[in-house]
N, C-alpha and C positions, 0 to 999 in steps of 0.2 A: 209603633215607636215614632211619634210625631217629631220628636227632637232630632231625629236622624234625617230629616228632609234635606238638609244641606249636603249631607254625605250622599244621599240618593241623587240629588241634582248634579253634584260634582263628579260622582264616581260611577254612575249607572252605565255609561258607555264603555267601561273598562272590559266588559264581557267580550268586546271585539278583539281585545288583545289575546284572550284565551283561544278564540277561534283561529286568529291569524297565526299564532304560534303553533297550534296543533297541526294546521295545514303545512306550515313550514317544516315541522318535525317529520311529517309524513313524507314529504318530498325528499328531505335529507336522508331519512331512513332507507327509502327505496334506492337512492343513489349509492349509499354506503354498502347496502347489501349486494348491489350489483357489482361492487368492486371497481367502480369507475375510477380511473386514475385522476380525473380532473378534480376530485373532491379531496385530494390530499390536504393535510392540515395547513400547509403553508399557502395553499391557494384559497383558503377561507379566512386568511389572516387580514383583518381590517387595519391592524397596526400592532405595535409593541411598545410597552411602557416599562422602562428599566429592565429590559430583558424578558418581560412577561407578555406573552402573546394575547392579543385581543381577537377572538374569533367572531366571525360574522354572526352566528346565532346569538351569542351573548350581546353583541352590540345592537343588533336589530331588535331584539326583545326589549331592550331598554328604550330604543327609539319609539317602538310601538306603544310602550307604556306611557312615555312622556307625551307622545302625540295624542293619545286618548285623553290625557289630562288637559292638554291644551284645548281640545275640542270641548270638553266638559266645562272648563272655566270660561270659555268664550261663547258657548252656546252654538258652536258651529258643528255641522255634520261632516264636513270635508275641510282639509287644510290645503292651501295652495302650495306650489313647489317652494316658494320663497320661505314659507313658514316651516316646511319640512327641513329645509336647509338649516334654519335656526335651531330646530329641535335636534338635528344630528350634531350640530356644533355644540349645543349645550350638553348633550350626552357625552360627547368626546371629552369636553373640558372637565366634566364631573368625573369621568373615568380616570383621567390624569390625576385630578386632585385626590380621588379616593385611593388609587394605587400608590401614589407618591407619599401622601400624608399618612396612609395606613401603616406603611413601614416605619415612618417617623414615630407615630404614636406607639406602635408596638415596641420600638427600640427604647423609648423613654418611659414605658409603662403607663401610658395615658389611656384611660378608658372611662366608660360611663357605667356606674353600678346599677343593679336592679332597683335599689332604693331611690337613686336619682331619677330613674325612668318613671317609677311609681309617682314620685313627687311632681314630675312634669305633666303626667297624664291625669292623675286623679287625686293628687295630694294638695298640700297647702299652697303650692306655687305652680299652678297649671301653665303650660306654655300658651302664648297668645293665640296660636292656631287652634288649640283645644278650646280655649275660652270662646273664640269666635264661633266655632261650630255648635257648642253646647250652651250658648246664651239664649235664654227665653226671649223671643222678640217682643212679647207683651210686657214683660217686667224689666227687660234689660239686664237681668241677673244671670250670672253663670250658675248652671245646675250641675253640681258635682254628682248628684245621684244619677243623672242621665248618662254620664260617662261610665259610672260603675255598672249600670244596667247594660249599656252597650257592650262593654268589655266582657261581661259575663256571658253574653250571647254571641260573642265574636266567632266562635267555631261553628255553631249550628243555628243560631237565631237570626243571622243577618244574611243578606244575599252575597254571593261570591264577589260581585263587583264592589260592594261596600267594604268587604273585608280587604280586597286588594288595594282600594284607595286608602284605607286606614293604615295598612302596612307601609304604603308609600309615605304617608305622613310621618309615621313613626321613624322611618329611616331618615327623613329630612330633619326631624327634631334631634335625633341622635347625632347626626353629622354636624348640626349647628352647635350642639353642646360641646362636642369634641373640639371644634374650631375655637369656640369661646374659651375653653380651658387652655388651649395652646397659646392663644393670644394673651391671656392673662399671665401665663408664664413669661412670655416675652416682655410684657409691660413691667414685670418686677425687675427686669434688668435695665430699665431705662430711668434716668433721673436727670432732672435739670436743677442746677445749683442756683441759689439766690443771686450769685454774682453773674451767672450767665443770663438770667432773666433781666437783671438790672442793666447789663451792657446792651442787650437787645432792645430793651425799652428806650434807653437813651438814644440808640441809633434810630429807632422808629420815630422818636419824638422830634428829631432835628429836621427842620424844613428850611430849604434854601431857595433864593432867587439867583439865577446865574445869567451871565453873558457867555456866549461861546462862538467860536469859529469852527465850522466843520468843512472839511474838504473831501469830496468824494474821490474814490480811487480812479474814476474815469477822467479826472482832470489831467492825468498823466497818460499819454498815448501808449499803446502796446509797443510801438516801435522804439520807445525810449527804454524798454526793459529787455534785457537779454536773459533767456531761460535756457539752461544747458540740460543735457540728458542727466547729468549728475544731480542737478537741482530737482528734477522730477523724481529720480530714484530716492534721493534723501527724504524728500517730503512724503513720498508714498510710504516708505518704511516707518516714518514717525506717526503716520495717520492711517495705518492699514485698517483699523477698526471702523473707520468712516466709510469703507468701501465694501462692507458686507452686502451680499446680494441674496435675494430669494431665488428659488428655483422657478424660472419663468420660460415661456416660449413665445416667440414673436411670429405671428402668422400674417400672411397676405392672402386675401381672398376676393373672389368675385361672386356676385349673387345674380342668379337667374330667377327673378320674381315672377310668380304665376299671377297674372292679372286678367280680369275678364276680357274676352275677345268680343269682336262685333257680333259674332254668332251667339255669345252668351247673353248680350243685351237683347238681341232679337228674341231669344227663347224666353227670357223673363218677361218681356213686353207681351209676347203671345199668351203666356200663362195668365197674366193679369187681365188681359182682354177676354180670355176664355171664361174667366170666373165672374166677370162683371155682372152678367145678367142674373146669375144665381144669387150673387151678393145683393143686388138691388131688390130682388123679390123676397128675400128671407125676412121673417119677423123676429128671428132669434139672432140679433146682431152680435151680441157678446159671445155666444156659443160658436157662431160661425167664424168670427175673427180668431178666437182662441184655438179653433180646430184647424184653420187653414192658413192663417197669416204667419209670416216669419216673426212678427212682433205681437205680443199679447194685447188684449183690449186695455186701453188707458181711460180711466173714468174721470179724468180732469175736465173741469168746466172752463171754457174759454170765452173771454170777451173779444170783440173784434180786434182790439189793440194787441192782443196776445197771439193773433193768427198771422200767418204769412200774408203778404200783400194780395196774392192771387186768391187765396182762400177767403180772406176778408172781403174782397171784391165780389166773389161768388155769393157769399152770404148776403151782402148788400143788395144784390140783384133779386133777392126774394127767395132764396133757397128755403125749402120747408123740410120737416121731419121726413126721413126716408129718401130724400133726394141724394143722388150720388155725383160726386165731382171726380173727374179723371177718366182714364189713368193719366198720371203725370210722373215725371222722373225727378226725384229729390234725394240728394245725398247717396247716390248710387243704388237707389231702390225705386222700383215702380210702385205707385200707390193708387188706391181708390179710397176716397174719403166720403163717408155717408153721415148725414145728420141723424144722430141717434136720439137726441132729445134737445128740447129748447125750452128754457124757463126763465121767468123773471126772478132774480135772486140777488141778495146783497153781496157786495165785495168783501165786507168784513162784518163781524158781530162782536158785541160785548157780552160776555157770559161769566157765570160763576159756578162753582161746583163744590161738592162735598165728596172727598175721596175716602173710601173704606178699603183698607188693604186686606188682601186675602193671603194668609200664610201657608195654607195647605189645601189640597183638594177637598179634604173633609169639611173645611170651613165654608165652601162656596155657598151652599144652600142657606146656612144661617146668616152669612153676611148679605146675601141677596135679599133675604127676608127683612133684615134690618134696613137695607136701602129702600125697599118698597114701603116700609113703615114710615121712614123719614119723608119720602116723596108724598105720601098721603097727608102727613102733618103739614107739609109746605102748602099743598093744594087746599088745605082747610084753613090756611091763614097764619101758620106758625112763622116766626122770623127766620128766614133762610140764613142770614148772617150769624145769628146767635147759634143756630144748629151747626153751622160750619165751624165756628170757633170751638164748639164743644166736641164734635165728632170727627172732623176731617183729619186725616193723617198727612195731608199735604200742608205742612206747617207754614210754608211760605205764604200761600194764599189764605189759609185759615185766619191769620191775623187781620186780613182785610175782608173778613166775612165771606171768604171763598172767591172773591172777585179776581178774575184773570185779566181784566182790561180788554182792549180791542185787539183782535187778531184776524188775519186773513187766512185763506186756504193754504194748506201745506205747512202750517205752523204748529199744529197739534196732531196727536196720533189719530188715525183715521176714524175709529168708532166714535171718539169724542167729537171730532170735527163734524162728522155727518150729523150727529145729534144737534150740535150747536147751530149749524146752518139750516137744518130742516125745521127746527123749532119756530113757533110763533113767539112773539114777545111775551115773556113771563111763563111760557110753557115749560114743563119739567119732564125730563126723561131719565131713565136709568139705563146706563150702558156699561159694558165691560171692556177693559183694555188690559195690556200687559202690566199696568200699574195697579190694577184693582178694579173695584166697582165704583162708578161715578154717578152721583145725582147731579144732572146738568140742568141749569136754567139759563135761557137766553134772555138778557135784559134789554138789549138795544140792537137795532139793525141799521146798517148803512142804507142809503137809497137803493131801490131795486133797479137792476139793469138786465138787459137781455144777455143770457149766456148759453153757450152751445156745448153739448157733449158729442164728440165724434166717435164713430166706429171706423177704423182705418185698416184696410187690407194692404199688406206690404209684402213685396217680393224683392228681396235683396239680390242684386246681380252678383253672382259668384262664378268663379271659373268652373267650367264643365270638364268632364273627363277628357275630351279631345284637347282642351286647352292645356291641361296638365301634361298630356302625352307630348304635345308639340313643344312645350317648354322644356320638358325632360330631354327630348330629342336634341334641342339646341345645346343643352348642357353636356349631353353625351357626346355630341360632335366635337365640342371644344376639348373634352377630357380624353378623347379616344387615343390620341397620339402624343400625350404629354405625361411625363413622370418627374421631370426635374424643374427647378425654379427657372432656369434659363428658358426652357420650352414654355413654361407658364407665362413668363414676362413677355416673350415674343408673341404668344397668342393674344395676350391682352392688348398689346400695341397694334397688332394687325387688325383685330376686330374692333378696336377703339372702345374697349370695355372700361368700366370704372373699377379700379382696384382699391380695396379698403385694407386697413391694417388693425391689428389688435395685439396687445401684450397680455398674455394669459398666465394666471397662477393655477396650480393644480385643482384647487377647490372652487374656482370661479364658476358661477352659474349663469352669468349674463355676458353677452356681447351685444353692444348697442345695435339695434336694428334687426337682430336675429332672434327667432323664437326657439326657446328651449335648446340652447346650443351645447349642452353637456356632451353629446357624442363627439362634437367637433373638438371640444377642450380635451377630452380623453385621448382622442386620436393625435392631437398635437404633442402630447407627452409620450406617445409611443412611436412617433415618426422620427425619421433621420433628417438632420438639417440639410436643406437644399432640395428636398423631395416633396412631392404632393402627398397630402394626407389621405389615408384610407380608413373607411369605417369597418365595422366588425365583419361585414360580408365581403370585404376586399374591394368594394367599389370606391371610386374617388369622388362620387357625388353624394353629398349629404342632403337629405330632405328635412328641412327645418321649417315647420309650419307651411306657409304658402311660398316657400323659396327653395331653390336648389342651389347649394353652395359648393364651390370648389376652392380648396385652400392649399397653400404651400407653406412649409416650415422655413421661415426666413432667418430665424436666430434661435439659439438655445443658451440659456444661462443656468448653471448649476448653483446650488446653495453653497455659500461660503464667501471667503474674501476674493474679490475679483482680481485677476492678474492685472498688472500695471497696463499692459497693452490694451485691455478692455476699457479702462477708465482713464486713459491718457489725457483725453480732452478735458475731463473734470479736474484732474490733477494739475494740468497746465493752467487752467483758470485760477485755481487756488494759489499756485505759486506766483502767478502774475499779481494777484491781489496782495499777497504777502510782500513782494518786492516793491510794489507801488506804495504800500503802507510805509515801508522803510524809507523810501525817498521822500514821501510827504512828511514823515516825522522829522527827518533831518532839516528839511526846508522850514517847517513850522517852528522847530526848536531854535533855529538861527534867527528867525524873525521875532520870536518872543523874548530873546535874551535880554535881560535887564529892564524889560518894560513892564508897566502896570496898566497901561491904557490899551484895552482890547481893540478899540477902534483904530489905533495907530498900527497895531499888529495886522489887523484885517486889511488895511490899506496897503501895507507892504506886501502882503500875500495876494493882493488883487481879489480879495474875497469880501465878505460882509459879516457883520455881527448879528447873531440871533439871540433872542431873550426867552427864557422860560422861568415860570414862577411856581412856588409851592411844591418843589420837588423833595421827595423823601426816599428812603430805601425801598418803599413800596412802589415807587414810580418806575415805569419801564419804557416810556416813549418820549422822544424829543420832537418838537415841531419841525417839519421839513425833512426829518431823517428817519422817522419810524422807531422801531424797537432798538433801544440802545441801553440795556441795563448796566453794562460795564462802565459806560461813560457816566451815567447818573450816579452809580455807586461811588465812583472816584470823586465826583463833584461834591456829593454830600459830605465826604470826609475832608474836603479842603478847608484851609483857613480863609477867612474873608480877604478880598482885595489882593489876592496872589494869583497870578496866571499859572494854572496847572496843566501838565501835559508835556508833550503830545500823548493822547490816549487813543489807542487803536480800538475802533468800534466795529459794528457789523457792516456799516455802510460808508465808512470813511475814517479819517483821523481828525481828532478834535483837540482844541485848546479851550480851557474852561476857567472862568473867574467867578467866584462867589461874591455877589454884590451885597447880599444881606442874608442873615440867618436868624432863626427864632426857635424856641423850644415849645412844644405842645405841653399841656398841663397834665398828661396822663402819668401818674406816679404809682399805680397799683402793681407793684412787683409780683405779688402773689397771683393776681389774675393773669399776668403775662407768663408766669411760670406754668400755670395750669394750661394755658393756651399752647405754649411750646411743647409741653409734655404730651398733650393730646395729639398735636401734629406729628410728633415723633412716633407715637404709638400707632397712629393710622398708617404712616408710611412703613413702619417696621412690620406691621401685620401683613401688608401686601407684599413687601419685599422678602419676607421670610419664606412665603410659599414660592415666589419666583426663584429664590435662591435654591430651594430644594428641588424645584422642577428643572432648573438649568443644570443641576448636578447629575441628572440621569439622562439617558438617551431615550428620546421619544421619536418613534417612526410612524408616520401617518400614511396609511395605504388606502384610505377611504376613496380617493379618486378612482380606484379600480372598480368600485362597486356602485358609486353614485355620481 
């Protein structure tokens, strides 16, 4: 079933899910049978959504499934921790959406019928995903028969991984259709009247030029404003929602970094010296380097200008093939560099190609035979450019007869580059790359220059066991008699250590400068404020990469509205700003009274006039003052030649005068109506889910596990 190649390539690795889940089930089964109390249901709870528990096995199976799909779609065999974090977050958000919206759909009787599913999979209106998978690459046409054939064989005629991937796609298609239906229901309740569209269009069409005087809050000194406890309390009560806080932990920590000692440098230098004779005598440079060096063989060709000064000077003194330079220390590594090869070659070439795409493993032989046939035709005198225009699937270069222009090393995929640079002028070769099979002809060469290929033995200087032990002992000595923040701070001061700080959220995976700090983050949320953190074995020393870390919990904030005492400084700044704005407004109102000359007002205020042109309701910034939408909105609505204000903005208080206004020519009310309606629909679609989600309790316990 050649049409299933896309499913094979995308879904093949899903077999790993089955193995992983089977192993996990085996472990869980053994623990449950043993009656171990640690496996009680609440201890396996990753979270709860609207009172419904999410258990670790359910969550992890979905993570593994999506992780394998990530690998398949990206061509990776392993995912880094950052990607796994993204996968877990995506699974969690999908669980929330499924469980929250599932109840909503059930309540209103929303579903997808078998007839609809049939239509999306193999009917007259196939889903775009289905169309993509079952489109014939040669004809570009969707093959409904291939879908039907695949579904007939879904139970027994396809591999388990293909079946798993297909079922995953079905679920995504169903979820998308349900969401689309729900959004369509919402859209039916949204309507923009012609009058609303007309008013909005008129507002958008008005463009004004203005003069304005802006006075920043800072022109009034803090000492001129009195802030009472009642002022703070009143402001806080009115603006409580502005002081919502996340659950966070503030830590202070010191790092004992494990760095190579003098003995480690001596050991690495001895190793490189001991191997020099054997390296110099070997004739298998590539194999020797790959077997013994910390860094694999690099087949780059170097001109003297690309080498270090010392290496270039050594080559200039007449170094020949198999001569060895070193050992020398560079970038914390001891190195031996051997001349592996020396050739006269071009810096760049001009080449052209015909690319034949291979769509399946079964096609390789036939496509290769076609390539060899074309190569023979070219060597017998056929027009390369004409053949490229007729046969090449690289449409960009085919229009130019296959010509790729001039290029240097490192600009093309390696098999192609090797052929182009090793060819003589007009020589033709057939090579294979990830893009297909190429017929390559080199048409021009740059002047030949001497270039060198090196074989380099490298021994990176890394901390040895003794160095780790010594560093751990230093950390242990510091931690041995300390359990509180006071003791921690005293020790840091006495030993003149550098203390760092970090504000953590439960799901954080990074702390700047620390490697894989999740154990430290989890410990911070289990610790008591004012005490040193402990890891799972009770130790106060965290081993994070090449560092030993000791940390103390300096502060703890719980989720919710912060008490006034915790945000008093922020409230005080806001009250100061408000009171200063009131004083400025009084002063500016008095100065502007009865005047129409903005420059006279500015002189009285000891300020200056600024000018801004072509402002509309879409404008958001004022020169010298930044983002000021409220000021601009008020200005656009003013009558010309009247001083308006005072207007309180983000960064000060303003007086504004419209010096001229004009109307744009856009009068398409229907287009504006459609634009507004689409904007409302987009916002409503997102806000509807957020509203449903906010109406239920969601408890996230993932930090216990990850």
